C-alpha positions in Angstrom: 76.6 132.0 93.3 73.0 131.5 92.6 70.8 129.1 94.7 71.2 126.7 91.7 75.0 126.6 92.5 74.5 125.8 96.0 75.2 122.3 97.1 72.4 120.3 98.3 72.4 119.1 101.7 73.1 115.7 100.6 76.5 116.8 98.6 77.9 119.1 101.7 81.0 117.6 103.5 83.5 115.2 102.8 82.7 111.5 102.3 85.5 109.0 102.7 85.4 105.3 102.3 88.2 102.5 102.9 91.6 103.2 101.3 90.7 107.0 100.8 92.9 109.9 102.5 92.2 113.5 102.9 94.9 116.2 102.7 94.3 119.9 103.7 96.5 122.6 102.9 96.7 126.3 102.7 95.0 126.7 105.7 95.9 129.3 108.5 94.6 130.8 111.8 95.7 134.1 112.8 95.0 135.6 116.3 94.7 139.5 116.0 95.4 142.1 118.5 92.0 142.5 119.5 91.5 138.9 120.2 89.7 138.3 116.9 90.7 135.2 114.9 91.2 135.3 111.3 91.2 132.4 108.8 92.2 131.6 105.4 90.5 129.3 102.7 91.6 126.1 103.1 92.4 123.6 100.1 91.2 120.2 100.8 91.9 117.2 98.7 90.8 113.4 98.6 92.6 110.6 97.0 91.8 106.8 96.7 94.5 104.2 96.6 93.0 102.1 93.8 95.8 99.3 93.8 93.7 96.9 96.0 90.8 97.2 93.7 93.1 96.5 90.4 94.3 93.6 92.3 90.8 92.2 93.0 90.0 92.7 89.4 93.3 90.9 88.4 92.5 87.8 90.9 88.9 87.4 89.6 89.9 87.2 85.9 93.2 85.0 86.8 90.7 82.4 88.4 88.3 83.0 85.2 91.1 82.2 82.9 92.2 79.1 85.1 88.5 77.8 84.8 88.4 78.7 81.1 91.7 76.7 80.4 89.9 73.5 81.5 87.6 74.2 79.0 90.2 74.7 76.4 91.9 71.6 77.5 88.4 69.7 77.2 87.6 71.5 73.8 91.0 70.3 72.3 90.0 66.7 72.9 87.1 67.0 70.6 86.7 67.6 66.8 84.5 70.7 67.4 86.1 73.7 66.0 83.8 76.0 67.1 83.9 74.9 70.6 87.6 75.1 70.6 87.7 78.7 69.3 85.3 79.9 71.8 87.3 78.2 74.6 90.4 79.7 73.5 88.7 83.0 73.1 87.4 83.0 76.8 90.5 81.8 78.1 92.5 84.7 76.3 90.2 87.4 77.2 90.1 86.7 81.0 93.9 86.3 80.9 94.3 89.6 79.0 92.2 91.5 81.8 94.2 89.6 84.6 97.5 90.7 83.1 96.3 94.6 82.3 94.8 94.5 85.7 97.9 93.5 87.5 100.1 96.0 85.7 97.6 98.9 86.3 97.8 97.6 90.2 101.5 97.9 90.1 101.4 101.2 88.5 98.8 102.7 91.1 101.4 101.4 93.9 
């Protein structure tokens, strides 16, 4: 390993945030007859449960779709075709994002 391959001090260690878990495996300690201790390399893995984040995204877009539905209703009370089209597009896009985020949250569970 060259000095360029060495991790910088700021990237060493394990950084965990809310919802993360750490798994340690492939690690062993051995006490030798002479009293010395031998260790094997350990395997470290981290994982983050993304379902709460997807649920937050789903709720945000669901509320945006609800708000947009009021604009859609108001736009349909007028003769402005461009306003109707824009209102429908806004509502549909927010609704689709909410649905996909819900499905992804369920899949992440």
